[in-house]
Structures are given as C-alpha cells and as structure tokens.
C-alpha positions in Angstrom: -25.5 26.3 -13.4 -27.2 26.5 -10.0 -28.2 22.8 -10.1 -24.6 21.6 -10.5 -23.9 22.3 -6.8 -25.9 22.5 -3.6 -25.0 24.1 -0.3 -25.5 22.3 3.0 -24.4 23.2 6.5 -21.6 21.1 7.9 -19.7 21.0 11.2 -16.0 21.7 10.5 -13.8 20.0 13.1 -10.2 21.1 13.6 -7.7 19.4 15.8 -5.0 21.4 17.4 -2.5 21.4 20.3 -5.3 22.8 22.5 -7.8 20.1 21.6 -10.6 20.0 19.1 -12.7 22.9 17.9 -15.9 22.9 15.9 -17.7 25.5 13.8 -20.8 25.4 11.6 -20.3 26.5 8.0 -21.9 26.0 4.6 -20.2 23.5 2.2 -20.6 23.1 -1.6 -21.7 19.6 -2.7 -21.8 18.1 -6.2 -25.4 17.5 -7.1 -26.4 13.9 -7.9 -29.8 13.3 -9.6 -31.3 10.6 -11.7 -31.7 10.9 -15.4 -34.0 8.6 -17.3 -33.0 8.2 -20.9 -35.8 7.3 -23.2 -35.8 6.6 -26.9 -39.0 7.3 -28.8 -40.8 7.5 -25.5 -39.6 4.1 -24.2 -37.4 4.0 -21.1 -33.9 2.6 -21.9 -31.9 3.4 -18.7 -31.7 5.5 -15.6 -28.3 6.8 -14.5 -27.3 8.9 -11.5 -25.5 12.0 -12.8 -24.6 15.6 -12.3 -27.2 17.7 -14.1 -26.0 19.5 -17.2 -25.0 18.5 -20.7 -27.8 15.9 -20.6 -28.1 15.6 -24.3 -24.4 14.9 -24.6 -24.7 12.3 -21.9 -27.6 10.5 -23.6 -25.9 10.7 -27.0 -22.7 9.4 -25.7 -24.5 6.6 -23.9 -26.2 5.6 -27.1 -22.8 5.6 -28.9 -21.5 3.2 -26.2 -24.5 1.0 -26.7 -23.9 0.8 -30.4 -27.3 2.5 -31.2 -25.7 5.5 -33.0 -22.4 6.2 -34.8 -22.8 9.5 -36.5 -24.1 13.0 -35.9 -27.2 12.5 -38.1 -28.2 9.4 -36.1 -29.7 11.6 -33.4 -32.6 13.7 -34.7 -33.7 15.4 -31.5 -33.7 15.3 -27.7 -36.1 16.9 -25.3 -36.6 17.0 -21.6 -40.0 15.9 -20.5 -42.1 15.3 -17.4 -40.8 12.8 -14.9 -42.4 9.5 -13.7 -45.6 10.1 -11.9 -46.1 13.7 -13.1 -48.5 12.8 -15.9 -46.1 14.7 -18.2 -47.3 18.0 -16.9 -44.3 18.9 -14.8 -40.8 19.1 -16.3 -38.4 17.7 -13.8 -35.5 18.0 -16.3 -34.6 14.4 -15.1 -36.2 12.7 -18.1 -34.7 13.0 -21.6 -36.5 11.6 -24.7 -34.2 11.0 -27.7 -35.5 10.6 -31.3 -33.3 8.6 -33.6 -33.0 8.8 -37.3 -34.9 6.1 -39.3 -32.9 2.8 -39.4 -31.3 3.3 -36.0 -32.6 0.8 -33.4 -32.7 1.7 -29.7 -30.6 -0.3 -27.4 -32.0 -3.0 -25.2 -33.5 -1.5 -22.1 -31.4 -2.0 -18.9 -33.1 -4.1 -16.2 -32.4 -1.5 -13.4 -30.8 1.9 -12.9 -27.1 2.5 -13.2 -25.4 4.1 -10.3 -22.9 7.0 -10.7 -20.1 4.4 -10.4 -21.4 1.8 -12.9 -21.9 2.4 -16.6 -22.6 -1.2 -17.6 -24.9 -2.4 -14.8 -28.0 -4.1 -16.1 -26.3 -5.8 -19.0 -27.5 -9.4 -19.5 -24.1 -10.9 -20.3 -20.4 -10.2 -20.9 -21.1 -10.6 -24.6 -23.6 -7.8 -24.4 -21.1 -5.6 -22.6 -18.3 -6.2 -25.1 -20.2 -4.4 -27.9 -18.4 -4.4 -31.2 -17.3 -0.9 -32.4 -18.2 0.4 -35.8 -14.7 1.9 -36.1 -11.4 0.2 -37.0 -9.1 1.6 -34.4 -6.1 -0.5 -35.5 -6.0 1.4 -38.8 -5.6 4.7 -37.0 -1.8 5.6 -37.0 -2.0 7.9 -34.0 1.1 8.1 -31.8 1.5 10.5 -28.9 4.8 11.7 -27.6 5.5 10.7 -24.0 6.2 14.4 -23.0 2.8 15.4 -24.3 1.1 12.7 -22.3 2.9 13.9 -19.2 1.3 17.4 -19.5 -2.3 16.1 -19.7 -3.2 15.5 -16.0 -2.3 19.1 -15.1 -4.2 20.4 -18.1 -7.2 18.4 -17.1 -7.0 19.3 -13.4 -6.7 23.1 -14.2 -10.0 22.8 -16.1 -12.0 21.1 -13.3 -13.9 24.2 -12.1 -16.6 22.2 -10.3 -14.1 19.9 -8.6 -12.4 23.0 -7.2 -15.8 24.0 -5.6 -16.9 20.5 -4.4 -14.0 18.1 -4.4 -16.5 15.4 -5.5 -16.5 15.0 -9.2 -14.7 12.9 -11.9 -13.6 14.5 -15.1 -12.8 13.4 -18.7 -11.2 15.4 -21.4 -10.4 15.0 -25.1 -7.0 16.2 -26.3 -5.5 16.4 -29.7 -2.7 13.9 -30.1 -0.1 16.6 -30.8 -0.9 18.3 -27.4 -2.2 21.6 -26.5 -5.4 22.7 -24.8 -8.3 20.2 -24.4 -11.0 20.1 -27.0 -13.6 19.5 -24.4 -13.7 18.8 -20.6 -16.7 17.4 -18.8 -17.2 16.7 -15.0 -19.7 14.4 -13.4 -20.3 12.4 -10.2 -19.9 9.3 -12.5 -16.7 8.7 -14.4 -18.6 6.9 -17.1 -21.0 9.8 -17.4 -18.1 12.3 -17.8 -16.8 10.1 -20.7 -20.3 9.8 -22.2 -20.6 13.6 -22.2 -17.3 14.0 -24.0 -18.3 11.5 -26.6 -21.8 13.1 -27.0 -20.1 16.5 -27.5 -18.0 14.9 -30.3 -20.9 13.2 -31.8 -22.9 16.4 -32.1 -19.9 17.9 -34.1 -19.5 15.0 -36.5 -16.1 14.1 -35.1 -16.6 10.3 -34.7 -14.5 8.3 -35.0 -12.1 10.2 -32.7 -9.0 9.6 -34.7 -5.9 11.5 -33.6 -7.1 12.1 -30.0 -6.4 11.1 -26.5 -9.1 10.5 -23.9 -7.8 11.6 -20.5 -9.7 10.6 -17.3 -9.2 11.7 -13.7 -9.6 8.3 -12.0 -9.0 4.7 -12.8 -9.4 3.1 -16.3 -12.1 0.5 -15.9 -13.4 -1.9 -18.5 -16.4 0.3 -19.2 -14.2 3.3 -20.0 -12.1 1.3 -22.5 -15.3 0.0 -24.0 -16.7 3.6 -24.4 -13.4 4.7 -26.0 -13.6 1.8 -28.4 -17.1 2.6 -29.4 -16.1 6.2 -30.1 -12.9 5.2 -32.1 -10.5 6.7 -29.5 -6.9 5.4 -30.2 -5.4 6.2 -26.7 -6.9 6.3 -23.2 -4.9 7.7 -20.4 -5.7 7.7 -16.7 -4.1 9.0 -13.5 -4.8 5.8 -11.7 -4.7 2.0 -12.4 -6.6 0.0 -15.1 -8.3 -3.3 -14.4 -7.2 -6.6 -15.9 -10.2 -6.7 -18.2 -9.6 -3.1 -19.3 -6.1 -4.0 -20.4 -7.4 -7.1 -22.2 -10.0 -5.1 -24.1 -7.6 -2.3 -25.0 -5.1 -4.8 -26.4 -7.8 -6.6 -28.4 -9.1 -3.3 -29.9 -5.7 -1.7 -30.7 -6.2 1.0 -28.1 -3.2 2.5 -26.3 -3.8 2.3 -22.5 -1.7 4.4 -20.1 -2.2 4.3 -16.4 -0.6 5.9 -13.3 0.1 9.0 -15.5 1.6 11.2 -12.8 4.5 13.7 -13.0 7.2 12.3 -15.1 6.2 8.6 -15.0 3.5 6.5 -16.6 2.7 2.8 -17.1 1.9 1.6 -20.6 -0.4 -1.4 -20.4 -1.5 -1.9 -24.0 -0.9 -0.5 -27.4 2.7 0.5 -26.6 3.3 1.4 -30.2 1.1 4.5 -29.7 3.5 6.1 -27.2 6.4 7.8 -28.9 9.8 8.1 -27.1 11.8 10.6 -29.1 10.9 9.0 -32.4 10.9 5.4 -31.0 8.2 3.5 -29.4 7.7 2.0 -25.9 8.7 -1.7 -25.8 5.8 -4.2 -25.7 4.3 -4.5 -22.2 4.7 -7.8 -20.4 8.4 -8.4 -21.0 10.0 -11.2 -19.1 11.0 -10.0 -15.7 8.4 -7.2 -15.7 6.3 -8.2 -12.7 3.7 -5.5 -13.3 3.0 -6.5 -16.9 3.5 -2.9 -18.0 6.4 -0.7 -19.0 7.0 2.4 -17.0 8.0 5.5 -19.0 10.2 8.0 -17.2 
C-alpha cells in the first residue's frame, strides 16, 4: 500500500485579516507511474496509473480492446523487469499477460496513454468503437431513481485514497437493486479505475455485467461508455456531464446514461427506459422544448 501515496514537503499559505502566513508541512500525493502492458512478451500499451490492482487493470484494458471476454481467456499475468533492466530488476511497472489459445492480442498502441486518455493511440474512430461481444439491449435491467440518488455518497464514502490525497478518480460497480458496492477502485486515471473494476469482474466470471450500475466520480466520456459496452454494463452513472459522443454511443448500444447525479436530481441522456420512476419510466430524452436534450429527474 505504500506505493499508492507519496509524501512531499509543501508550503501551506493561509490568508487572514492580518495578512498571509506560510508554514512547511508534509502533504500526501497520489502516486502516478507508468505501466507497460505486454501480451506474450510483446508490448501493447503503456498507461500512467496509480500502482495496485495491476492485473485487474490489464485485464479490464484487454476487455475494452475486445481481446478477452471471459474469465478463462486470461491464463496468467506476471510483473517482470522494466525496459532497460535486462529483465533482472523487477520494477513492478511491466506486466506480461498470457492469453488462452485462440485469443488474439490487441493491436499495439502507437504511444503511451496518459492518465486522462484511455483511447489515445488508436488509428481510427472505427478502431475506437469496438463492437461488444454482449447484447446489452436484451438485458432488462431497470434501476429505481431513488437507488441511483444514493450511489454518489456510497461511492464517495469508499474513496479512502481520495480522502488522503484529494487527487484520484473512482469507479464502482453496484447491484441494480441498490446496496453496498460490489467493488470500488481508485486511480489517477478515470479510465484506469473503470478498467480495474472490469478486470475484477472478469476474474470472477461475472461478464457480461447484467443487472449492475457502473458509477464514476467524474464526467462520462466516450471511452467510459465504450468500456461499459465492452463489459456488458446496462447503466452508467456519473456525477458530472457526458460528452456528445458518449451519449450517441450509449444510445446506440442500449446503455442507460445518467449524468449530473447529485443530491435529488439527475439528467438522463440515453436509455431512459432503464430509470424507474415509481413503476414508470423516464420520458425519452430530447423532447421538444428540452434545450439540454436530457430529462432531469427530481
């Protein structure tokens, strides 16, 4: 757990009626380090991440790339020596994954992915919009609006590393009927946090993730909807806004997409039939006269 945070001296400045005061103090920072993901010894991608749950991260990444779909598709994963070490020093920043026979590794990315980008290095939009192996439209999952309203606080209460650093995104998987999260993961990259959640589920044979809600602490980008689609998640909820492309992808895949989930309000941008209002459903987003193109549930 020590590599998840680092302590550095900072100068804490405080403004008051008598002017400014300054004091040196240690501060906890979220660790950010590169992880090179290899398949059968061949480099596939490098991502900046918070160390920890690396096998989940790599497995979830391979799900999002369409390389694996089930628990048995990943045979083994091992940390190995980093670039330039000759394989003699284990930096724990290189993970080599062995796939089951018949599973092809994804096309290698052209460059590393930052902690804010999960699809960087893709050659085309067609390559980004990977087709999921799961039929989400056939999943009848509906989630009560009051249940959705509880998820941000449940996620926030489980963010132990955020409490210490204030610098991490989080993702959690919840059962559609509500209750405690099945798993919560934190990372400097929002896409990494989701990959870790998906990798956790893959290792337990839970894909497709029917009957679940994926809750994220930030915005709902295209890449997060794409990852939800590849894992068979029927509803993605976020505390902030989605992008236009995220809404388009969610609608095309039959995924419920909820944004601005805060307090007693939320905006339903796609898959309104998945949000239950006392036995009814939210009206279809984009009604005439709705300038935001989404229905707000209160």
